[in-house]
C-alpha positions as a LaTeX table, in Angstrom:
\begin{tabular}{lrrr}
\hline
Residue & $x$ (\AA) & $y$ (\AA) & $z$ (\AA) \\
\hline
Met1 & 12.97 & 70.47 & 86.24 \\
Phe2 & 12.86 & 74.14 & 86.10 \\
Gly3 & 11.71 & 74.30 & 82.36 \\
Glu4 & 12.94 & 73.33 & 79.02 \\
Arg5 & 14.38 & 74.89 & 75.79 \\
Asn6 & 14.84 & 73.91 & 72.16 \\
Val7 & 18.43 & 73.83 & 71.15 \\
Asn8 & 19.86 & 73.13 & 67.81 \\
Leu9 & 22.62 & 70.79 & 68.92 \\
Lys10 & 23.70 & 67.96 & 66.87 \\
Leu11 & 25.71 & 64.87 & 67.67 \\
Ser12 & 28.42 & 63.59 & 65.32 \\
Asp13 & 28.13 & 59.87 & 64.36 \\
Arg14 & 31.18 & 59.14 & 66.81 \\
Ala15 & 29.31 & 60.96 & 69.70 \\
Lys16 & 26.03 & 59.04 & 68.88 \\
Glu17 & 27.93 & 55.70 & 69.07 \\
His18 & 29.81 & 56.50 & 72.28 \\
Ile19 & 26.73 & 57.87 & 73.87 \\
Ser20 & 24.71 & 54.87 & 73.04 \\
Glu21 & 27.44 & 52.44 & 74.32 \\
Leu22 & 27.70 & 54.54 & 77.66 \\
Met23 & 23.82 & 54.40 & 78.03 \\
Ala24 & 23.69 & 50.88 & 77.41 \\
His25 & 26.20 & 50.18 & 79.99 \\
Ser26 & 24.84 & 52.86 & 82.63 \\
Gly27 & 22.48 & 50.26 & 84.43 \\
Leu28 & 19.76 & 52.99 & 84.47 \\
Lys29 & 16.25 & 52.06 & 83.40 \\
Ser30 & 15.35 & 55.23 & 81.61 \\
Pro31 & 18.73 & 57.22 & 81.40 \\
Ile32 & 18.79 & 60.85 & 79.94 \\
Leu33 & 22.13 & 62.44 & 78.79 \\
Ser34 & 23.46 & 65.27 & 80.84 \\
Ile35 & 25.83 & 67.85 & 79.48 \\
Lys36 & 27.91 & 69.96 & 81.96 \\
Trp37 & 30.74 & 72.60 & 81.77 \\
Ala38 & 32.93 & 71.16 & 84.80 \\
Lys39 & 36.01 & 69.87 & 86.31 \\
Trp40 & 36.29 & 66.05 & 86.82 \\
Asn41 & 37.91 & 65.13 & 90.23 \\
Asp42 & 41.18 & 67.00 & 90.63 \\
Glu43 & 41.45 & 68.22 & 86.96 \\
Pro44 & 42.85 & 71.85 & 86.78 \\
Thr45 & 40.53 & 73.21 & 84.22 \\
Glu46 & 36.90 & 72.98 & 83.30 \\
His47 & 35.75 & 71.31 & 80.11 \\
Trp48 & 32.72 & 69.62 & 78.50 \\
Val49 & 31.54 & 66.50 & 80.55 \\
Ile50 & 28.74 & 64.04 & 79.66 \\
Gly51 & 26.88 & 61.69 & 81.97 \\
Phe52 & 23.53 & 60.29 & 82.56 \\
Tyr53 & 20.64 & 60.63 & 84.96 \\
Glu54 & 17.64 & 58.38 & 85.69 \\
Arg55 & 15.08 & 60.41 & 83.82 \\
Glu56 & 12.33 & 59.96 & 86.38 \\
Arg57 & 14.60 & 61.12 & 89.23 \\
Val58 & 15.70 & 64.50 & 87.70 \\
Gln59 & 14.70 & 67.18 & 90.22 \\
Glu60 & 16.79 & 70.13 & 89.21 \\
Gly61 & 18.31 & 71.54 & 86.05 \\
Trp62 & 16.59 & 72.17 & 82.72 \\
Leu63 & 15.35 & 69.94 & 79.79 \\
Gly64 & 17.07 & 70.62 & 76.46 \\
Lys65 & 15.30 & 69.36 & 73.44 \\
Ala66 & 17.63 & 68.94 & 70.40 \\
Pro67 & 16.30 & 67.89 & 66.89 \\
Glu68 & 17.29 & 64.08 & 67.66 \\
Phe69 & 17.54 & 63.72 & 71.49 \\
Glu70 & 16.80 & 65.26 & 74.89 \\
Phe71 & 19.51 & 66.03 & 77.57 \\
Val72 & 19.53 & 67.93 & 80.93 \\
Val73 & 21.85 & 70.76 & 81.97 \\
Ile74 & 22.41 & 71.97 & 85.47 \\
Gln75 & 23.77 & 75.36 & 84.29 \\
Glu76 & 21.02 & 77.25 & 82.28 \\
Trp77 & 23.55 & 79.36 & 80.37 \\
Val78 & 25.02 & 76.16 & 78.81 \\
Phe79 & 22.17 & 76.25 & 76.23 \\
Asp80 & 23.56 & 79.30 & 74.70 \\
Ser81 & 27.11 & 77.58 & 74.32 \\
Leu82 & 25.38 & 74.58 & 72.85 \\
Asp83 & 23.11 & 76.08 & 70.35 \\
Gly84 & 23.94 & 75.77 & 66.70 \\
Lys85 & 26.88 & 73.45 & 67.60 \\
Leu86 & 28.21 & 69.94 & 67.05 \\
Leu87 & 28.90 & 67.72 & 69.91 \\
Asp88 & 31.85 & 65.34 & 69.06 \\
Ile89 & 34.08 & 62.80 & 70.86 \\
Gly90 & 37.92 & 63.03 & 70.42 \\
Glu91 & 40.78 & 61.78 & 72.23 \\
Ala92 & 40.68 & 64.27 & 74.62 \\
Gly93 & 37.09 & 63.70 & 75.44 \\
Val94 & 33.77 & 65.88 & 74.57 \\
Ile95 & 34.36 & 68.51 & 71.91 \\
Val96 & 31.74 & 71.15 & 71.23 \\
Glu97 & 32.27 & 73.05 & 67.94 \\
\hline
\end{tabular}
């Protein structure tokens, strides 16, 4: 990894449950959450996307250290967009507010 940064990002209860469930079914031995601003497949616009990496295999990106969890970002500027925010899961997907 390129470095790390402390970020005051919180997860809603709904996000904690959703992420825990996805992580449990990821098939990874030591998953770490990834947060990106990206398009998925052929979507027309970018939005918040979460996923997982095998922690030991992460070779690029930055480690984010939130009060209750760690995560990886590929785009360093994402830290500024997440700092002081709440990550939630809604019907349309990931919400950061």
